[in-house]
C-alpha positions as CSV (number, residue, x, y, z in Angstrom):
1,M,72.3,107.2,118.6
2,E,75.1,107.5,121.1
3,K,78.6,108.5,119.9
4,K,81.2,106.1,121.3
5,N,84.9,106.1,120.9
6,R,84.9,108.8,118.2
7,T,88.1,110.3,117.2
8,P,88.6,114.1,116.9
9,L,89.0,113.6,113.1
10,E,85.7,111.8,112.8
11,D,84.0,114.6,114.7
12,K,85.7,117.2,112.4
13,K,84.5,115.3,109.3
14,E,81.0,115.2,110.7
15,R,81.1,119.0,111.4
16,C,82.4,119.7,107.9
17,I,79.7,117.6,106.2
18,L,76.9,119.2,108.3
19,S,78.2,122.7,107.6
20,Y,78.6,122.4,103.9
21,S,77.3,125.5,102.1
22,S,75.1,123.5,99.6
23,P,73.7,120.0,99.4
24,V,74.4,120.0,95.7
25,K,78.1,120.8,96.3
26,L,78.3,118.1,98.9
27,K,76.8,115.5,96.6
28,A,79.2,116.5,93.8
29,V,82.3,116.2,96.2
30,I,81.0,112.8,97.3
31,R,81.0,111.7,93.6
32,W,84.6,113.0,93.0
33,K,86.2,109.8,94.5
34,E,84.0,107.5,92.3
35,R,84.7,109.6,89.2
36,M,88.4,109.6,89.9
37,A,88.5,105.8,90.6
38,R,86.4,105.0,87.5
39,H,88.9,106.9,85.2
40,G,92.1,106.1,87.0
41,I,92.7,109.7,88.1
42,T,94.9,110.0,91.2
43,T,94.8,112.7,93.9
44,A,98.4,113.6,92.9
45,R,97.4,114.0,89.2
46,I,94.5,116.4,90.1
47,A,96.8,118.3,92.5
48,D,99.5,118.6,89.8
49,Y,96.9,119.8,87.2
50,L,95.6,122.4,89.6
51,D,99.0,123.4,91.0
52,L,97.9,122.5,94.6
53,P,99.5,120.3,97.2
54,P,98.0,116.7,97.1
55,P,97.1,116.9,100.8
56,R,94.7,119.8,100.0
57,I,92.8,117.6,97.5
58,S,92.7,114.8,100.1
59,E,91.2,117.1,102.7
60,W,88.4,117.9,100.3
61,L,87.9,114.2,99.3
62,N,87.9,113.1,103.0
63,F,85.6,115.9,104.2
64,T,88.0,117.5,106.6
65,Y,87.6,120.8,104.8
66,E,85.1,122.2,102.3
67,P,86.6,123.5,99.1
68,T,86.0,127.2,98.2
69,E,83.6,127.8,95.3
70,D,86.6,128.6,93.1
71,N,88.5,125.5,94.0
72,F,85.3,123.4,93.7
73,Q,84.8,124.6,90.2
74,R,88.5,124.1,89.4
75,V,88.3,120.5,90.4
76,E,85.0,119.9,88.5
77,D,86.6,121.4,85.4
78,A,89.7,119.4,85.8
79,L,87.8,116.1,86.2
80,Y,85.7,117.0,83.1
81,K,88.8,117.7,81.1
82,M,90.4,114.5,82.2
83,G,87.3,112.6,81.0
84,A,85.7,111.9,84.3
């Protein structure tokens, strides 16, 4: 399939997804948005809970960057504690 009119951001997202350290981790991050939406958890709320800037959470949710193992586990724990 030919790539037409792709933005640099789209290319960056594709590279991030293809280079994820684990398929299990990738699938979990994909589910974060669904879990957050289902339970009314905002990016700002997660960021505040973890004492991180909201754009950092957005970068992980939008696949521009992969969270470190520590940050991945922190988000998973936060979602669990918030009922998601």
